[in-house]
C-alpha positions, 0 to 999 in steps of 0.5 A: 338373239335366241327366242322371244318370251312369248315362245318360252311362255307357250307350250305349242312350239316345244320351247317351254319346260313350264308348259307341255307340248311336242318336243319340237323347238323348230323356228322354221321349217327344218326337218330335224326336231328336238325329239329327233336329237334326244331319241336318236343321238348317241350318248357321247353326242348328247353329252358334247351338245349339252356341254358346248351349247348348253354349258351344262356342267352335268352334261354327262349325267343327263346324257346318260339318263336320257339314253337309259330312259329312252330305252323304255320309250321315246321322248315325245313332249317337253314336260316328259324331258323337263320333269325327268331332268328335274327329278334327276338333278333336283331343284335349287333356286329359281332356275329350272335344271332343264334350262341349259339342256333345252337351250342346247337342243334349241340352238342345235335344231335351228343352227343358231350359231351358223345363222349368226355367223352368216348374218355377221358376214353379210351385215355390212351390206345391209347398213347405210353409212352411219347406220348402226347395228345393235346385237343383244346376245344371251349366250357366251358363244354368241357374244364371242362371235359378235365381239370378234366380228365387230372388233375385226370390222373396226380395225383400220389396219391389221398386222402379223409377225411375219409382215414388215409393217401393218397393212390396210384392213380390207374388212374395215367397215365399222366404228365401235360404239361399245368397247365392251359388252353392255350388261343389264343393270340391277334394276333391269334384272330385277324387273326382267330376270331373263335379261340377266345373261344378256350383253349388248354390242353396237357398231356404226357403218363407216363410209367404205365400199364393200366389193 
């Protein structure tokens, strides 16, 4: 899930806070850009976006600064936003202080959670019996969606308190190959720092017809 290292390492697409480029962040041909969100959304909407999708603890402070700053002129480029956030928050360690804000904007612009949800619903129809689906996520909300979809699809029966007994699960299509999300080891993180937040989950398609 998410963007590739190449997209983060070039400025033209607007994903990078290291190289200047248009504040765009669109992966496809959508109409809404990151600049539209930053310049047009209200302070409360931006705060909630940074908190929910960016898991940014300073969401309120950053959203307030954006609203004050854009009154002097629109945000147009990635470094205009990234450098401003760095000046506002200061720099501690290797992680850029704008990382989570950029993540939240990118996820919203591209409806990444919606795309993942639609894919998970359709995924069983793409697999042959014995076919395996492996998903690597880099965000807790994405990982939770994959976890729930795989878990529910691997239940042979479902039960509810109001039912006299368990019933066959009509959504039973998977066999879990990873009970828990697989995290990268220390050697991998040392070689590739961007892997540090990743989680891998895998299922195998079983022989059941899907209507």
